[in-house]
C-alpha positions as CSV (number, residue, x, y, z in Angstrom):
1,M,20.1,-12.7,-1.5
2,P,17.7,-15.5,-0.3
3,F,15.8,-16.0,-3.5
4,P,16.1,-18.8,-6.1
5,S,18.2,-18.4,-9.3
6,Q,15.2,-17.0,-11.1
7,P,13.2,-15.2,-8.4
8,L,9.7,-13.9,-9.1
9,R,9.7,-10.2,-9.7
10,I,6.0,-9.3,-10.0
11,L,4.7,-5.8,-10.6
12,D,1.2,-4.5,-10.4
13,A,-0.5,-3.1,-13.6
14,T,-3.0,-0.6,-12.5
15,G,-1.3,2.4,-14.1
16,P,-2.3,1.9,-17.8
17,F,-6.0,1.5,-16.8
18,L,-6.2,4.7,-14.6
19,T,-4.7,7.3,-17.0
20,A,-8.2,8.6,-17.7
21,A,-9.2,9.1,-14.1
22,T,-10.9,12.5,-13.6
23,R,-11.9,12.5,-10.0
24,H,-9.9,14.9,-7.8
25,R,-9.0,12.1,-5.4
26,I,-8.3,8.7,-7.0
27,N,-8.7,5.3,-5.4
28,W,-5.4,3.6,-6.5
29,S,-6.1,0.3,-4.8
30,K,-7.4,-1.5,-7.9
31,I,-8.6,-0.7,-11.4
32,D,-11.7,1.5,-11.6
33,F,-13.5,-0.4,-14.4
34,S,-16.1,2.3,-14.7
35,L,-13.5,4.4,-16.4
36,L,-13.3,1.8,-19.3
37,E,-17.1,1.6,-19.8
38,R,-19.8,3.4,-21.6
39,N,-23.5,2.6,-22.2
40,G,-23.3,-0.5,-20.2
41,G,-20.3,-2.1,-21.8
42,L,-16.5,-2.0,-22.3
43,C,-15.9,1.2,-24.4
44,P,-14.0,0.4,-27.6
45,E,-12.2,3.8,-27.4
46,A,-11.1,3.0,-23.9
47,R,-9.8,-0.4,-24.9
48,A,-8.0,1.3,-27.8
49,R,-6.4,3.8,-25.4
50,V,-5.4,1.3,-22.8
51,T,-3.9,-1.4,-25.1
52,P,-0.9,0.6,-26.4
53,L,-0.3,2.0,-22.9
54,F,-0.3,-1.5,-21.5
55,K,2.2,-2.7,-24.2
56,T,4.5,0.2,-23.4
57,Y,4.2,-0.5,-19.7
58,C,5.0,-4.2,-20.1
59,E,8.0,-3.6,-22.3
60,R,9.4,-1.0,-19.9
61,I,9.0,-3.1,-16.7
62,A,10.5,-6.1,-18.5
63,A,13.5,-4.1,-19.5
64,D,13.9,-3.0,-15.9
65,G,13.9,-6.5,-14.6
66,A,10.3,-7.6,-14.0
67,N,9.3,-11.1,-15.1
68,A,5.6,-11.2,-14.1
69,V,2.6,-8.8,-13.9
70,A,-0.4,-8.9,-11.6
71,L,-3.7,-7.7,-13.1
72,D,-7.2,-6.9,-11.7
73,D,-9.1,-9.2,-11.5
74,L,-10.7,-12.7,-11.4
75,A,-14.2,-11.3,-11.2
76,H,-14.1,-9.9,-14.8
77,L,-12.9,-13.2,-16.3
78,Y,-15.5,-15.5,-14.7
79,I,-19.1,-15.7,-15.9
80,H,-21.4,-17.2,-13.3
81,P,-24.6,-18.7,-14.9
82,A,-26.7,-16.8,-12.4
83,Y,-25.5,-13.4,-13.6
84,P,-28.0,-11.4,-15.7
85,E,-27.5,-11.7,-19.4
86,P,-26.3,-8.0,-19.9
87,L,-23.5,-8.6,-17.4
88,Q,-22.6,-11.9,-19.0
89,Q,-22.4,-10.2,-22.4
90,K,-20.2,-7.5,-21.0
91,L,-17.9,-10.0,-19.4
92,R,-17.5,-11.8,-22.7
93,V,-16.2,-8.6,-24.2
94,Y,-13.9,-8.2,-21.2
95,Q,-12.6,-11.7,-21.8
96,D,-11.7,-10.9,-25.4
97,A,-9.8,-7.8,-24.2
98,Y,-7.9,-9.7,-21.5
99,R,-6.8,-12.2,-24.2
100,E,-5.3,-9.3,-26.1
101,W,-3.7,-7.9,-22.9
102,F,-2.4,-11.3,-21.8
103,A,-0.8,-11.8,-25.2
104,I,1.0,-8.5,-24.9
105,A,2.4,-9.4,-21.5
106,R,3.5,-12.8,-22.7
107,N,5.2,-11.2,-25.7
108,A,7.1,-9.0,-23.3
109,G,8.3,-12.1,-21.4
110,L,6.1,-11.6,-18.4
111,D,4.1,-14.3,-16.6
112,I,0.5,-13.4,-15.7
113,Y,-1.1,-13.4,-12.3
114,L,-4.6,-12.2,-11.3
115,N,-5.8,-10.4,-8.1
116,T,-9.1,-11.1,-6.3
117,D,-10.8,-10.3,-3.1
118,I,-12.6,-13.0,-0.9
119,L,-15.4,-12.6,-1.7
120,F,-16.5,-10.7,-4.8
121,Y,-20.0,-10.6,-6.0
122,A,-22.1,-8.8,-8.6
123,A,-23.3,-5.3,-7.4
124,G,-26.9,-5.1,-6.6
125,T,-27.1,-8.8,-5.7
126,R,-26.1,-11.0,-2.9
127,P,-23.1,-13.3,-3.5
128,A,-24.1,-16.0,-5.9
129,V,-23.5,-18.6,-3.2
130,G,-23.6,-18.5,0.6
131,T,-20.9,-17.1,2.7
132,S,-19.9,-20.1,4.8
133,P,-16.3,-21.2,4.3
134,S,-17.4,-24.3,2.3
135,A,-19.7,-22.2,0.1
136,V,-17.0,-19.6,-0.5
137,A,-14.5,-22.4,-1.3
138,A,-16.9,-24.0,-3.7
139,F,-17.6,-20.7,-5.5
140,L,-13.9,-19.9,-5.8
141,R,-13.0,-23.4,-7.0
142,E,-15.6,-23.1,-9.7
143,A,-14.4,-19.6,-10.7
144,C,-10.8,-20.5,-10.7
145,D,-11.3,-23.8,-12.5
146,T,-13.2,-22.1,-15.3
147,V,-10.7,-19.3,-15.7
148,F,-7.7,-21.7,-15.6
149,N,-9.3,-23.7,-18.4
150,D,-10.2,-20.6,-20.4
151,F,-6.8,-18.8,-19.8
152,P,-4.1,-21.5,-19.2
153,E,-1.4,-18.7,-19.5
154,I,-2.4,-17.5,-15.9
155,R,0.3,-18.7,-13.5
156,G,-1.6,-18.0,-10.2
157,I,-3.9,-15.8,-8.3
158,F,-3.4,-13.3,-5.4
159,F,-6.2,-13.6,-2.8
160,R,-6.9,-10.7,-0.5
161,L,-9.0,-11.8,2.5
162,G,-8.2,-9.1,5.1
163,E,-9.5,-6.0,3.2
164,C,-12.4,-5.4,0.9
165,D,-13.6,-2.7,-1.5
166,A,-13.6,0.9,-0.4
167,H,-16.7,3.1,0.1
168,D,-16.1,4.8,-3.3
169,V,-16.2,1.6,-5.4
170,H,-19.3,1.5,-7.7
171,N,-18.4,-1.1,-10.3
172,D,-20.2,-4.2,-11.5
173,F,-18.4,-6.2,-8.8
174,L,-18.0,-5.4,-5.2
175,S,-16.3,-7.4,-2.4
176,R,-16.8,-7.9,1.3
177,L,-15.1,-9.7,4.1
178,V,-16.4,-13.2,4.6
179,I,-13.4,-15.0,6.1
180,K,-13.4,-13.8,9.7
181,T,-11.5,-16.4,11.7
182,P,-8.2,-18.3,11.2
183,A,-10.3,-21.6,11.2
184,Q,-12.4,-20.4,8.3
185,A,-9.2,-19.4,6.4
186,N,-7.7,-22.8,7.1
187,R,-10.8,-24.6,5.8
188,L,-10.8,-22.4,2.7
189,L,-7.2,-23.3,2.0
190,R,-7.8,-27.1,2.5
191,E,-10.8,-27.1,0.2
192,T,-9.3,-24.9,-2.5
193,L,-5.6,-25.8,-2.8
194,P,-6.2,-29.2,-4.4
195,L,-7.6,-27.5,-7.5
196,F,-4.5,-25.3,-7.7
197,E,-2.3,-28.3,-7.4
198,Q,-4.3,-30.0,-10.2
199,H,-3.8,-27.1,-12.5
200,Q,-0.2,-26.4,-11.3
201,K,-1.1,-22.9,-10.4
202,R,0.0,-20.7,-7.4
203,F,-2.5,-19.8,-4.7
204,I,-1.0,-16.7,-3.3
205,L,-2.5,-15.7,0.0
206,R,-1.9,-12.1,1.0
207,T,-1.5,-11.8,4.8
208,W,-2.4,-8.1,4.7
209,T,-5.3,-7.2,7.1
210,V,-6.8,-4.0,8.5
211,G,-7.7,-5.4,12.0
212,A,-11.2,-6.5,11.2
213,Y,-12.5,-9.7,12.9
214,P,-10.3,-12.3,14.6
215,I,-8.4,-12.9,11.3
216,G,-7.5,-9.2,11.5
217,D,-4.1,-9.7,13.1
218,L,-2.9,-12.2,10.6
219,I,-0.2,-9.8,9.4
220,W,1.7,-10.0,12.7
221,N,0.3,-12.5,15.1
222,P,2.1,-15.9,15.1
223,R,-0.9,-17.7,16.6
224,T,-3.2,-16.5,13.9
225,L,-0.7,-17.5,11.3
226,D,-0.3,-21.0,12.8
227,K,-4.0,-21.5,13.0
228,T,-4.5,-20.4,9.4
229,L,-1.8,-22.8,8.1
230,R,-2.5,-25.7,10.4
231,N,-2.0,-29.1,8.7
232,I,-1.5,-27.3,5.3
233,D,1.2,-28.8,3.1
234,S,0.8,-27.8,-0.5
235,P,3.3,-26.9,-3.2
236,A,0.7,-24.5,-4.6
237,L,0.5,-22.2,-1.5
238,V,2.5,-19.0,-1.4
239,L,2.2,-16.3,1.2
240,S,2.6,-12.7,0.1
241,M,3.5,-10.4,3.0
242,K,4.3,-6.7,3.5
243,F,7.8,-6.2,4.8
244,G,6.6,-4.8,8.1
245,E,3.8,-5.4,10.6
246,S,1.9,-2.5,9.2
247,D,1.4,-0.8,5.8
248,F,4.2,0.5,3.6
249,F,5.9,2.7,6.2
250,R,9.5,3.2,7.3
251,H,10.9,2.7,10.8
252,L,9.3,-0.8,10.9
253,R,11.1,-3.9,11.9
254,L,11.1,-6.8,9.5
255,N,8.0,-8.9,9.8
256,R,8.9,-12.0,11.7
257,H,6.4,-14.1,9.8
258,F,9.0,-14.6,7.1
259,F,11.0,-16.8,9.6
260,R,8.0,-18.6,11.2
261,T,6.9,-20.9,8.4
262,P,8.5,-23.0,5.6
263,V,5.6,-22.1,3.3
264,A,6.9,-20.3,0.1
265,K,6.8,-16.6,0.4
266,L,6.9,-13.3,-1.5
267,V,7.9,-10.0,0.1
268,E,5.7,-7.0,-0.8
269,L,7.5,-3.7,-1.6
270,Q,6.1,-0.4,-2.8
271,A,8.0,1.8,-5.2
272,K,5.2,4.5,-5.3
273,R,5.1,5.0,-1.5
274,E,1.5,6.1,-0.9
275,Y,2.3,7.6,2.4
276,E,5.4,9.4,1.2
277,G,4.1,11.7,-1.6
278,C,3.3,9.1,-4.3
279,G,6.3,10.2,-6.4
280,E,5.5,14.0,-6.2
281,Y,9.0,14.4,-4.8
282,P,11.9,12.0,-4.4
283,S,11.2,9.5,-1.7
284,F,13.9,7.0,-2.5
285,T,13.2,3.5,-1.3
286,G,16.4,1.8,-2.4
287,F,18.2,1.8,1.0
288,D,15.0,0.6,2.7
289,D,14.5,-2.2,0.2
290,E,18.1,-3.3,0.5
291,A,17.8,-3.6,4.3
292,V,14.7,-5.7,3.8
293,L,16.2,-8.0,1.3
294,R,19.4,-8.5,3.4
295,G,17.2,-9.1,6.4
296,L,15.5,-12.0,4.6
297,E,18.8,-13.8,3.8
298,D,18.0,-16.4,6.5
299,A,14.3,-16.7,5.6
300,E,13.3,-20.1,4.3
301,N,11.7,-20.6,0.8
302,M,11.6,-17.1,-0.4
303,L,10.4,-16.9,-4.0
304,G,10.8,-13.2,-4.8
305,I,9.1,-9.9,-4.6
306,H,5.7,-8.5,-5.3
307,L,6.5,-4.8,-6.1
308,W,3.8,-2.1,-6.3
309,C,4.8,0.8,-8.6
310,Q,1.3,2.4,-8.9
311,T,-1.2,0.6,-6.6
312,G,-2.1,2.0,-3.2
313,G,-3.8,4.9,-1.5
314,W,-6.6,7.4,-2.0
315,T,-4.9,10.6,-3.2
316,A,-5.1,13.5,-5.5
317,F,-1.6,12.8,-6.6
318,R,-1.7,11.2,-10.1
319,R,1.7,10.5,-11.5
320,I,1.6,7.4,-13.7
321,T,4.7,5.2,-13.3
322,Y,6.4,4.1,-16.6
323,L,3.9,6.1,-18.7
324,Q,4.7,9.7,-17.8
325,P,8.0,11.6,-17.5
326,E,6.7,12.7,-14.0
327,G,6.8,9.1,-12.9
328,L,10.6,9.3,-12.7
329,W,11.1,8.9,-8.9
330,N,8.8,5.9,-8.8
331,E,10.6,4.3,-11.8
332,I,14.0,4.7,-10.1
333,N,12.6,3.0,-7.0
334,A,11.2,0.2,-9.1
335,F,14.4,-0.2,-11.1
336,T,16.6,-0.5,-8.0
337,A,14.4,-3.0,-6.3
338,L,14.1,-5.2,-9.4
339,R,17.8,-5.1,-10.1
340,M,18.8,-5.8,-6.5
341,V,16.7,-9.0,-6.7
342,R,17.5,-10.0,-10.3
343,D,21.3,-9.3,-10.1
344,R,21.8,-10.0,-6.4
345,C,23.5,-6.7,-5.9
346,G,23.3,-3.8,-3.5
347,V,21.5,-0.5,-4.0
348,E,24.7,1.4,-5.2
349,Q,25.3,-1.2,-7.9
350,A,21.6,-1.0,-8.9
351,L,21.8,2.8,-9.2
352,A,25.1,2.4,-11.2
353,A,23.1,0.1,-13.6
354,Y,20.4,2.7,-13.8
355,V,22.9,5.4,-14.8
356,A,24.6,3.1,-17.3
357,E,21.4,1.9,-19.0
358,R,19.0,4.8,-18.7
359,R,20.8,8.1,-17.9
360,P,24.5,7.9,-18.8
361,E,24.8,11.7,-18.7
362,I,24.2,11.7,-14.9
363,P,27.3,11.6,-12.7
364,L,27.0,8.7,-10.4
365,R,28.6,10.1,-7.2
366,P,26.3,13.2,-6.9
367,L,23.3,10.9,-7.7
368,L,24.2,8.6,-4.8
369,E,24.5,11.5,-2.5
370,F,21.2,12.9,-3.7
371,F,19.3,9.7,-3.0
372,R,21.0,9.1,0.3
373,L,19.9,12.6,1.4
374,S,16.4,11.8,0.1
375,D,16.2,8.7,2.3
376,E,17.5,10.7,5.4
377,V,15.0,13.6,4.9
378,I,12.0,11.2,4.6
379,R,13.1,9.4,7.7
380,E,13.9,12.5,9.8
381,L,11.2,14.9,8.8
382,L,8.3,13.2,7.1
383,Y,8.4,10.9,10.1
384,L,9.0,11.9,13.6
385,P,11.7,9.3,14.4
386,E,11.3,9.1,18.2
387,F,7.6,8.4,17.8
388,A,7.9,6.3,14.6
389,R,10.4,3.8,16.2
390,Q,8.0,3.0,19.0
391,E,5.8,-0.1,18.5
392,I,2.3,0.8,19.5
393,Y,-0.7,-1.6,19.1
394,F,-4.4,-0.9,19.3
395,R,-6.8,-3.8,19.2
396,R,-5.5,-6.0,16.3
397,S,-3.4,-3.4,14.5
398,R,0.0,-1.8,14.8
399,L,-0.4,2.0,15.0
400,P,1.1,3.6,11.9
401,P,4.5,5.2,12.6
402,Q,3.3,8.4,10.9
403,L,0.3,10.4,12.2
404,M,0.8,13.9,10.9
405,V,0.7,12.9,7.1
406,Y,-1.8,10.5,5.7
407,W,-2.0,10.0,2.0
408,D,-2.4,13.5,0.5
409,R,-3.3,15.3,3.8
410,I,-1.3,17.0,6.5
411,F,-3.0,17.2,9.8
412,V,-2.0,19.8,12.5
413,N,-4.3,20.1,15.4
414,H,-4.4,20.3,19.2
415,T,-5.3,16.7,19.6
416,L,-2.3,15.6,17.6
417,R,-0.1,17.9,19.8
418,K,-1.3,16.1,22.9
419,V,-0.7,12.7,21.4
420,L,2.8,13.3,20.3
421,R,3.8,15.0,23.6
422,C,2.8,11.7,25.3
423,F,5.4,9.8,23.3
424,V,8.3,12.2,22.4
425,R,10.7,13.0,25.3
426,D,13.7,14.7,23.5
427,T,11.8,17.6,22.0
428,E,14.8,19.8,21.4
429,A,16.6,17.0,19.5
430,S,13.5,16.4,17.3
431,I,13.3,20.1,16.4
432,R,17.1,20.3,15.6
433,Q,16.6,17.2,13.4
434,A,13.8,18.9,11.5
435,H,15.9,22.0,10.7
436,A,18.9,19.8,9.7
437,A,16.6,17.9,7.3
438,L,15.5,21.2,5.6
439,R,19.1,22.0,5.0
440,K,19.6,18.6,3.4
441,I,16.8,19.4,1.0
442,D,18.7,22.6,0.0
443,R,21.7,20.4,-0.7
444,M,19.5,18.0,-2.7
445,R,18.5,20.9,-5.0
446,A,22.1,21.7,-5.8
447,L,22.7,18.1,-6.5
448,A,19.6,17.9,-8.7
449,L,20.9,20.8,-10.8
450,E,24.3,18.9,-11.2
451,C,22.5,15.7,-12.2
452,G,19.9,17.3,-14.5
453,L,17.0,16.1,-12.3
454,P,13.7,18.1,-11.9
455,T,14.3,20.9,-9.4
456,D,10.6,21.8,-9.4
457,D,9.9,18.7,-7.4
458,I,12.6,19.6,-4.9
459,D,11.1,23.0,-4.4
460,F,7.7,21.4,-3.8
461,M,9.4,19.0,-1.3
462,R,11.1,22.0,0.4
463,D,7.8,23.9,0.9
464,T,5.9,20.8,2.0
465,F,8.5,19.8,4.5
466,G,8.8,23.4,5.7
467,I,5.2,23.1,6.9
468,L,6.0,19.8,8.6
469,A,9.0,21.4,10.4
470,A,6.8,24.2,11.6
471,A,4.1,21.7,12.7
472,R,6.6,19.7,14.7
473,A,7.6,22.9,16.5
474,Y,4.0,23.7,17.3
475,C,3.4,20.1,18.6
476,L,6.5,19.7,20.7
477,L,7.5,23.1,22.0
478,P,5.7,25.1,24.6
479,Y,2.6,26.8,23.4
480,D,3.2,30.0,21.4
481,P,0.4,31.7,19.5
482,H,2.9,33.1,17.0
483,R,3.5,29.5,15.8
484,L,-0.2,29.2,14.9
485,D,0.0,32.4,12.9
486,G,3.2,31.2,11.2
487,L,1.5,27.9,10.2
488,K,-1.5,29.8,8.8
489,E,0.9,32.0,6.7
490,L,2.8,29.0,5.5
491,K,-0.4,27.2,4.4
492,A,-1.6,30.3,2.5
493,K,1.7,30.7,0.7
494,Y,1.8,27.0,-0.1
495,K,-1.6,27.1,-1.7
496,R,-0.6,30.2,-3.8
497,T,2.7,28.8,-4.9
498,W,1.5,25.3,-5.9
499,R,-2.0,26.1,-7.1
500,H,-1.0,24.8,-10.6
501,R,-0.4,21.2,-9.4
502,Y,-1.8,18.6,-7.1
503,R,-0.5,19.2,-3.6
504,Y,-1.1,18.2,0.0
505,S,-4.2,19.4,1.6
506,V,-3.1,21.1,4.9
507,K,-5.7,20.7,7.7
508,L,-5.2,23.2,10.5
509,D,-7.3,23.1,13.7
510,F,-6.1,24.8,16.8
511,N,-9.3,24.6,18.9
512,P,-8.1,23.3,22.3
513,Q,-8.6,19.7,23.5
514,H,-9.5,20.2,27.1
515,L,-8.7,16.8,28.4
516,P,-5.7,17.1,30.8
517,R,-2.5,15.7,29.7
518,A,-2.3,13.2,32.6
519,R,-5.7,11.8,31.8
520,F,-4.7,11.7,28.1
521,Q,-1.7,9.6,29.0
522,L,-3.8,7.3,31.2
523,L,-6.2,6.7,28.3
524,F,-3.3,5.8,26.1
525,R,-1.9,3.4,28.6
526,L,-5.3,1.8,28.9
527,F,-6.1,1.4,25.2
528,F,-2.7,1.2,23.5
529,R,0.2,-1.2,24.3
530,H,3.9,-1.3,23.4
531,N,3.9,-5.1,22.9
532,S,2.1,-7.0,20.3
533,R,0.9,-9.6,22.9
534,Y,-2.6,-9.0,24.0
535,R,-3.2,-8.0,27.6
536,R,-6.3,-9.1,29.5
537,V,-7.6,-5.5,29.3
538,D,-7.2,-5.7,25.5
539,K,-9.2,-8.9,25.1
540,F,-12.1,-7.5,27.2
541,L,-12.0,-3.7,26.7
542,T,-10.4,-2.8,23.4
543,V,-11.4,-5.9,21.4
544,W,-14.7,-7.1,22.8
545,L,-16.3,-4.1,24.4
546,L,-15.2,-1.4,22.0
547,G,-16.3,-3.6,19.1
548,K,-19.8,-3.7,20.7
549,L,-19.9,0.0,21.6
550,Y,-18.3,1.6,18.5
551,P,-21.5,1.9,16.5
552,L,-23.2,3.7,19.4
553,L,-20.3,6.2,19.7
554,R,-20.5,7.4,16.1
555,V,-22.4,10.6,16.9
556,G,-19.9,11.5,19.6
557,R,-16.6,11.0,17.8
558,R,-14.4,14.1,17.7
559,R,-11.8,15.7,15.6
560,F,-8.3,14.6,14.6
561,F,-8.8,12.9,11.2
562,I,-11.6,10.5,12.3
563,K,-14.2,12.1,10.0
564,F,-11.8,11.8,7.1
565,A,-10.9,8.2,7.9
566,D,-14.5,7.2,8.1
567,K,-15.0,8.2,4.4
568,Q,-11.8,6.6,3.0
569,A,-11.0,3.0,2.2
570,M,-13.2,0.7,4.3
571,G,-13.8,3.3,6.9
572,L,-12.5,3.6,10.4
573,G,-15.2,1.3,11.6
574,S,-13.5,-1.7,10.0
575,I,-10.9,-1.9,12.7
576,F,-13.7,-2.2,15.3
577,R,-15.3,-5.3,13.7
C-alpha cells in the first residue's frame, strides 16, 4: 500500500447526531443542528442523548481501525463579534458540548478534524465580511486562529469549496459558493496556509465539485488543478479527493489527479454507498476499495483515507452505522477498508480478520462467496455495465454511470428508454446479465442462511432488483405493452410487501417522448462528449450559452427526474452556473 507507516484513517461522525431525525427523507450531508435544539438553544436532553452515542461510536470505530474523526463544523465553534448576542450565547453552549465530545474522541485514541464550507454565514444575515478572495481568507484566518487557540486538540480542517448547503438546510448557519475560479482558490490558499503552518495544522482542501462556475471541474480537470495549486508549496496543505471523477459510484476509473501533484493527499471512500441502497441490503465495497488502494501504489505522498460510513445523500433510508444492528453491511464495509489500510492487506485477509474478531461463528469461505456475489450483483444489475463504463461529460461534470437509480428513487420512463438505447448496443447480453444477477441473489440468500446473516435484507434486495431487471427489459427491448403492465404489478406488489420498512420510491411514467431517436442522438452528440477535454462547441454552447439561458428555460423543462433534482441538494441549476 502507498501510505506511511501510520496512515490517516479518518471517519465521519454524523451518525450519533442524526439518530433523532424524524423527516421522511433525511439530508445526510452534514449534521442537522436543529435536531439538537429547543427554545433557541442546545437542548440538554439532546446533548445527553448524543454524548453516550458518540462515545460508543468512537470506541467502535477505533476498535475497527480508525485513528481520527471528522466532525461538523467550524461555524459552531467560532463566535464572530458581529453575531447577535443570543447566537453568541448559543455558541458558547455548543463550545462546552464540543469540549466534552472532543475529550471522548481523544480518550478513544482518535485525532480530531473539523469540516467547513467556504463560506459559512449566520442565517438571516449577509456574510460577516465581503466575498472577495481576500475578505474570505481574512474571515477564515480569524475563525481558524481563534478556534485553534481555543481547541488546540484539533489537528486540521476539511474545506469544501465546490458545494454548499442544500435547499432543505434551515440552521443558524448556511453556506454559499464564493470561490468561483481557480485563481480565487489559489489566492485563498496563499493567504490562509501560513496560519495553518504557524499552528502546525492541516488545511485539507476537498476537490469535490458539482460543476458550478469555472472551479466546477476541479475534480477532474488537470488545468484547473494546476491553476489552483500554482506556486503553492506548503507542508500544511492536503488534498482530499474522491476515488473517481464523479461521486461515489462504481465503474469509474481511478482519478488521475492522484498522480498529477506531489501535494499530500487523502482518498475519499464511502462505506455507506448513498447510490447503492445506503446499507438496506449488502452492497459490499471491499473489492472496489482494494482496487482503488492498489491503483494508488504509485501515487506520491498519500497520507491515508477519508472514509464516510454515514455521510452522503438525501434518502428515506436511515440505518445508523455502528449504533444499530441494522448498520451491519456498512460496518463490514468500513471494517474492511480500515483494515486494508492499517494492516496493508487485501480484502480477503480483512474479511478473515472481521470473522476472527467480530463473528467467529461465521464460516469464512461462504462469507467470501456471499460478498463476491454482492459485488457482482451491484455492478451487473444496479448499474447497466455497458452504459456505466462509458465516460460521458456534460459541461463541467462527468455524467453519473447510473441513471435509473438515484438515492432512494427508481426512475422508469420513456425518456430514460430513449437515452439508454442511444448508448447500449448489445441489448440481449444486458438482459441476460440482469437475469443472471437475479439468480446470484438467490444464491446469496442460501449463503446468508449458512452464515447467519439477515435474510430479510436479501429478500428486499431480490424484490428491488427484480424491478430493475424488468425496467431494463422495458428500456432495451422492443416496445411491448405487457412489460408496462408487468412493471405496474411489480411496483404494487413491492409497496405491499415492504410497507413496513423504508424502501425505494418507484417512479413510473410511460407517456411517450415524441422526439425521434435520430434527433435524440444528434442532441446527445451536440451536448455530451466522450472525452473530458472541452470541444469548441462545449465552451460556447454548453458552458457559456446554456449558463445564460437556463434560468429562462425553467418553465419549459420536462420529465425524467429534473423536477426531483431541482428540489434536492443544491438543485439542478447549480451545474449551469
